[in-house]
C-alpha positions in Angstrom: -37.0 74.6 -37.8 -33.3 74.9 -36.9 -31.7 78.4 -37.0 -31.1 79.2 -40.7 -28.2 81.6 -39.9 -25.4 80.8 -37.6 -25.9 82.2 -34.2 -23.5 82.9 -31.4 -24.3 80.0 -29.1 -24.3 80.3 -25.4 -23.7 76.9 -23.9 -26.3 76.4 -21.2 -26.2 73.2 -19.3 -29.4 72.5 -17.4 -29.2 68.7 -16.9 -27.3 68.6 -13.6 -29.6 65.8 -12.3 -28.1 63.6 -15.1 -24.5 64.4 -14.2 -22.2 67.3 -13.2 -18.8 68.4 -14.3 -15.9 67.6 -11.9 -15.2 70.5 -9.7 -11.6 71.8 -10.1 -10.9 71.4 -6.3 -12.1 67.8 -6.7 -9.9 67.2 -9.7 -6.9 68.6 -7.8 -7.5 66.2 -4.9 -7.6 63.3 -7.3 -4.6 64.2 -9.4 -1.8 62.7 -7.2 -3.5 59.2 -7.2 -3.3 58.7 -11.0 0.4 58.8 -11.7 2.2 59.6 -8.5 0.6 57.5 -5.7 -0.7 54.7 -7.9 0.0 51.6 -5.8 -2.6 49.0 -5.0 -4.0 49.9 -1.6 -4.0 46.2 -0.6 -0.2 45.9 -0.7 2.0 45.7 2.3 4.8 48.0 1.2 5.1 51.7 2.0 3.6 53.0 -1.2 0.6 50.8 -0.8 0.2 51.8 2.8 0.2 55.5 1.8 -2.5 54.9 -0.8 -4.5 52.8 1.7 -4.4 55.7 4.2 -5.9 58.0 1.5 -8.6 55.4 0.8 -9.5 55.1 4.5 -9.3 58.9 5.0 -11.9 59.2 2.3 -14.0 56.6 4.1 -13.7 58.4 7.4 -14.7 61.7 5.7 -17.8 60.2 4.2 -18.7 58.5 7.4 -18.4 61.8 9.3 -20.8 63.5 6.9 -23.4 60.7 7.3 -22.9 60.5 11.0 -21.9 56.9 10.6 -18.9 54.7 11.3 -16.1 54.1 8.7 -16.8 50.4 8.5 -20.4 51.4 7.5 -19.1 52.8 4.2 -18.7 50.6 1.1 -17.3 52.1 -2.1 -18.7 50.8 -5.4 -18.7 51.5 -9.1 -21.6 53.9 -9.1 -25.1 54.7 -7.8 -26.7 51.9 -9.8 -24.3 49.3 -8.4 -24.9 50.6 -4.9 -28.7 50.2 -5.4 -28.2 46.7 -6.8 -25.9 45.7 -4.0 -28.4 47.0 -1.3 -31.4 45.4 -2.9 -30.1 42.1 -4.2 -27.6 41.8 -1.3 -30.3 42.3 1.4 -32.9 40.1 -0.4 -30.6 37.2 -1.2 -29.1 37.1 2.2 -32.5 36.1 3.6 -32.6 32.9 1.6 -30.3 29.9 1.6 -30.6 27.3 -1.2 -33.9 29.0 -2.1 -35.5 28.6 1.3 -36.2 31.5 3.8 -34.3 31.5 7.0 -33.8 33.9 9.9 -36.4 35.9 11.9 -38.0 37.4 8.8 -39.1 34.1 7.4 -40.4 35.8 4.2 -39.7 37.3 0.9 -41.9 40.5 0.8 -40.4 43.8 -0.3 -42.0 47.3 -0.5 -41.0 50.1 -2.9 -42.7 52.8 -5.0 -43.7 53.1 -8.6 -41.4 56.2 -9.1 -38.1 54.7 -8.1 -35.0 55.0 -10.4 -34.7 52.0 -12.7 -31.6 50.9 -10.7 -34.2 50.0 -8.1 -37.2 49.0 -10.2 -35.4 46.6 -12.4 -33.8 44.7 -9.5 -37.3 44.5 -8.0 -38.7 43.0 -11.1 -35.9 40.5 -11.2 -36.6 39.5 -7.6 -40.2 38.9 -8.5 -39.1 36.4 -11.1 -37.1 34.7 -8.4 -40.1 34.3 -6.1 -40.1 37.4 -4.0 -43.3 39.4 -3.6 -42.9 43.1 -4.3 -45.5 45.8 -3.3 -45.2 48.8 -5.6 -46.8 51.7 -3.8 -48.7 54.4 -5.7 -47.9 58.1 -5.2 -50.1 61.2 -5.3 -50.0 63.7 -8.2 -47.0 65.3 -6.7 -45.0 62.1 -6.5 -45.3 61.7 -2.7 -45.7 58.5 -0.7 -46.7 58.6 2.9 -45.5 56.8 6.1 -49.1 55.7 6.5 -48.9 53.8 3.2 -45.8 52.1 4.4 -47.4 51.2 7.7 -50.4 49.6 5.9 -48.2 47.7 3.5 -46.0 46.2 6.2 -46.4 42.4 6.8 -44.7 39.9 9.1 -42.8 38.6 6.1 -41.5 42.0 4.9 -37.8 42.0 4.8 -36.8 45.1 2.8 -38.2 48.6 2.0 -36.6 50.8 -0.6 -37.9 54.4 -1.0 -35.9 57.1 -2.8 -35.0 60.2 -0.8 -35.6 62.6 -3.7 -36.9 61.9 -7.2 -34.6 62.4 -10.1 -37.3 63.6 -12.5 -39.7 65.8 -10.6 -37.6 66.6 -7.6 -40.1 65.3 -5.0 -38.6 64.9 -1.5 -40.0 61.8 0.2 -40.6 61.8 4.0 -37.8 59.4 4.7 -37.3 60.2 8.4 -41.1 59.8 9.1 -41.1 56.5 7.2 -38.0 55.4 9.2 -39.7 56.1 12.5 -42.7 53.9 11.5 -40.4 51.1 10.6 -38.6 51.4 14.0 -42.0 51.2 15.7 -42.9 48.1 13.7 -39.6 46.3 14.6 -40.1 47.1 18.3 -43.7 45.9 18.3 -42.9 42.7 16.4 -39.5 42.1 18.1 -37.6 41.8 14.9 -34.7 43.4 13.0 -36.8 43.4 9.8 -37.5 45.1 7.5 -34.3 46.8 6.5 -34.8 50.3 5.1 -32.9 51.4 2.0 -33.0 54.8 0.4 -31.5 56.0 -2.9 -30.2 59.4 -2.0 -28.2 60.1 -5.2 -30.2 63.3 -6.0 -30.4 64.4 -2.3 -26.7 64.9 -1.8 -25.7 68.5 -1.7 -29.3 69.6 -1.1 -30.6 67.6 1.9 -29.5 66.4 5.3 -27.7 63.0 5.0 -27.6 62.1 8.7 -28.5 58.4 8.7 -29.4 58.5 12.4 -32.0 61.2 11.8 -33.3 59.5 8.7 -33.4 56.0 10.5 -32.1 54.2 7.3 -30.2 51.0 7.3 -28.8 51.3 3.7 -28.2 54.5 1.7 -27.0 55.0 -1.9 -24.9 57.9 -3.0 -22.7 58.6 -6.0 -20.1 61.0 -7.2 -21.3 62.1 -10.5 -24.3 64.1 -9.2 -22.2 66.3 -6.8 -19.3 67.5 -9.0 -17.3 64.4 -8.4 -16.1 61.7 -10.8 -18.3 59.3 -12.6 -18.0 55.6 -11.9 -17.9 55.8 -8.1 -20.7 55.0 -5.7 -21.2 54.8 -2.0 -23.3 52.4 0.0 -23.9 53.1 3.6 -24.7 49.8 5.5 -25.6 49.9 9.1 -23.8 47.4 11.4 -25.9 44.3 11.9 -27.4 44.5 8.4 -26.2 41.5 6.5 -26.0 41.6 2.7 -24.7 39.2 0.1 -21.9 40.6 -2.3 -22.5 40.9 -6.0 -18.9 40.9 -7.0 -16.5 38.2 -5.7 -12.8 38.3 -5.9 -10.1 39.7 -3.7 -12.4 40.6 -0.8 -12.0 44.4 -0.8 -14.5 46.7 0.9 -15.2 44.4 3.9 -15.6 41.5 1.5 -18.7 43.1 0.1 -17.3 44.6 -3.2 -14.3 42.9 -4.6 -11.9 44.6 -7.0 -9.0 47.0 -6.7 -10.4 50.2 -5.4 -10.7 53.3 -7.7 -8.6 55.4 -5.3 -8.6 58.6 -7.4 -12.3 58.4 -7.8 -13.0 57.6 -4.2 -10.8 60.5 -3.0 -12.6 62.8 -5.4 -16.0 61.6 -4.4 -15.3 62.1 -0.7 -14.0 65.6 -1.5 -17.1 66.4 -3.6 -19.5 65.2 -1.0 -17.8 67.3 1.7 -17.9 70.4 -0.5 -21.5 69.8 -1.5 -22.8 69.4 2.1 -20.8 72.4 3.4 -22.1 74.8 0.8 -25.6 73.4 0.5 -27.6 76.1 2.5 -26.3 79.1 0.5 -26.4 77.3 -2.9 -29.9 75.9 -2.3 -31.2 79.5 -1.7 -29.6 80.7 -4.9 -30.9 77.9 -7.0 -34.4 78.2 -5.6 -34.6 81.8 -6.6 -33.3 81.1 -10.1 -35.7 78.2 -10.6 -38.7 80.2 -9.4 -37.7 83.0 -11.8 -37.4 80.5 -14.6 -40.9 79.1 -14.0 -42.4 82.5 -13.9 -40.9 83.4 -17.2 -42.2 80.1 -18.7 -45.8 80.9 -17.5 -45.6 84.4 -18.8 -44.4 83.6 -22.3 -45.7 80.1 -23.1 -49.4 79.0 -23.1 -50.7 75.7 -22.0 -47.9 74.7 -19.6 -48.0 72.7 -16.4 -45.6 72.3 -13.5 -44.9 68.7 -12.7 -44.2 67.6 -9.1 -44.7 69.6 -5.9 -45.6 73.3 -6.1 -42.8 75.7 -5.7 -42.3 77.5 -2.4 -42.0 74.7 0.2 -38.3 73.8 0.4 -39.2 70.6 2.3 -41.0 68.9 -0.5 -39.0 69.7 -3.7 -35.3 69.9 -4.6 -34.2 73.5 -5.1 -32.7 73.0 -8.6 -35.5 71.0 -10.2 -38.0 72.3 -12.7 -40.1 69.8 -14.6 -42.7 71.2 -17.0 -45.2 69.8 -19.5 -45.8 71.9 -22.7 -49.0 70.7 -24.4 -49.2 70.1 -28.2 -45.5 69.4 -28.6 -43.2 66.4 -28.1 -40.5 66.7 -25.4 -38.0 65.0 -27.6 -38.5 67.6 -30.4 -38.1 70.5 -28.0 -34.9 69.0 -26.6 -33.3 68.6 -30.1 -34.2 72.1 -31.2 -33.0 73.6 -27.9 -29.7 71.7 -28.5 -29.2 73.6 -31.7 -29.0 76.8 -29.6 -26.6 75.2 -27.2 -29.2 74.5 -24.5 -29.0 71.1 -22.8 -31.8 69.7 -20.8 -33.7 66.4 -20.5 -37.1 64.9 -21.3 -37.1 63.0 -18.0 -34.6 60.6 -16.7 -31.4 60.6 -18.7 -31.0 56.9 -18.1 -34.1 56.2 -20.3 -33.7 58.9 -22.9 -33.4 56.3 -25.7 -37.0 55.1 -24.9 -40.0 56.7 -26.6 -42.2 55.5 -23.8 -43.5 58.4 -21.5 -41.9 58.8 -18.2 -42.9 56.2 -15.7 -42.7 58.8 -13.0 -45.1 61.2 -14.6 -47.6 58.5 -15.5 -47.4 57.2 -11.9 -48.4 60.7 -10.8 -51.5 60.5 -12.9 -50.5 62.7 -15.8 -52.3 62.0 -19.1 -50.1 60.5 -21.9 -49.9 63.7 -23.8 -48.5 65.7 -20.9 -46.0 63.1 -20.1 -44.7 63.1 -23.7 -44.5 66.9 -23.7 -42.4 67.2 -20.6 -39.0 68.8 -20.1 -36.7 68.6 -17.1 -34.5 71.5 -16.3 -32.0 71.0 -13.5 -29.9 73.9 -12.4 -26.3 73.8 -11.0 -23.4 75.7 -9.6 -22.6 77.3 -13.0 -26.2 78.4 -13.7 -26.9 82.2 -13.7 -29.8 84.4 -14.5 -28.3 85.2 -18.0 -28.6 81.5 -18.8 -32.3 81.5 -18.0 -32.8 84.6 -20.1 -31.0 83.0 -23.0 -33.3 79.9 -22.8 -36.4 82.1 -22.7 -35.1 84.0 -25.8 -35.6 80.9 -27.9 -37.9 78.5 -26.1 -41.2 80.3 -26.7 -40.5 80.6 -30.5 -39.5 76.9 -30.7 -42.8 75.9 -29.0 -44.8 78.2 -31.3 -43.2 76.8 -34.5 -43.6 73.2 -33.4 -47.2 73.7 -32.6 -47.8 75.3 -36.0 -45.9 72.7 -38.0 -46.6 69.5 -36.3 -49.2 69.7 -33.5 -49.6 66.6 -31.4 -52.7 64.6 -32.3 -54.5 64.5 -28.9 -57.1 62.0 -30.2 -54.5 59.4 -31.2 -55.7 57.2 -28.3 -59.4 57.6 -27.6 -59.1 55.7 -24.3 -56.9 58.5 -22.9 -58.9 61.7 -22.6 -57.4 64.8 -20.9 -58.8 65.5 -17.5 -60.3 69.0 -17.3 -57.9 70.0 -14.5 -55.0 69.7 -17.0 -56.5 72.4 -19.3 -54.8 75.3 -17.6 -52.8 78.4 -18.3 
């Protein structure tokens, strides 16, 4: 199955939704804070004050991009930590010694079935602690509606968490519309609840992050998706939103995230976010054209394929760099490994769950049959992706699919309870 003769590999990285390389301009901005300006920003002497200025300059830069205030910005150890801080922090702040208090007087939370596991697993933990969580269904394109949120709202709802853009199928959720419904609810019920959180890690660099237009109270971002460093996250927290810290210690980050700040990483993340938002319009157009060409080539050269997520063409409903496809009669894991032999890197879904043999929770939530979910591949394009990369992939992908289908076709009758719906027999 693998190439018998050595081939001249072209390294093609198509997994930018998992992580991105650090941009050289970002690395240059970070370099002085490793060995030259290394002081603890909490110190009182001149070297510390200089580093503290860099830290707060980064905070001001991020706040400006989000149309927020500097004291709204909390730096964390990554996107997952920011999600956890937002969800556990907001939920636990509503109870004292296990009893509800405040105007919410309740423990009801709303989210969706397609959230990142950094949201879903905290939700499951909160359920064990006595919170009630409503997991909203999505349509076959992965969309949830503001009307669904409106119907799910209750007097005891204290938190809503809906991702801005899905990491697997690229679906863009109507966050601003949802935010407006929440504002109406608060006004009608004379309450500050529920708080509204969105995981925007995949949205940065592609979508507008203006928190005032989105009407969000909490927003998660991270550096590793936007050509910044790994291990640095951002949590926007609107004034008046009280959350309980997860990490206790020296009281850094407005006493909400203790620990000596990762100054090089924070400086780099602020630089990366600035670059990503400034160049988004032009880069989005380029990536969209490449992605559409890629999908056309796949349809022309491979039979029995399906696009997962929103249809291409409407830039308001799908991220420009995302292409998630199902290829029937093969396993996604096998395709991934054979592509890797040719230097082609992609994903079978969420990189965070690549060790699991279970089908993607996102695809199954969208109603895909088991077999299609198992035969899915996620290609996510980035700044370095060019047409020659797509052509290189298409030089080998059709042959790999054909050989896999011949040698080890998937047994579609392995589970008689899961029959393929006629609409999936296409192309």
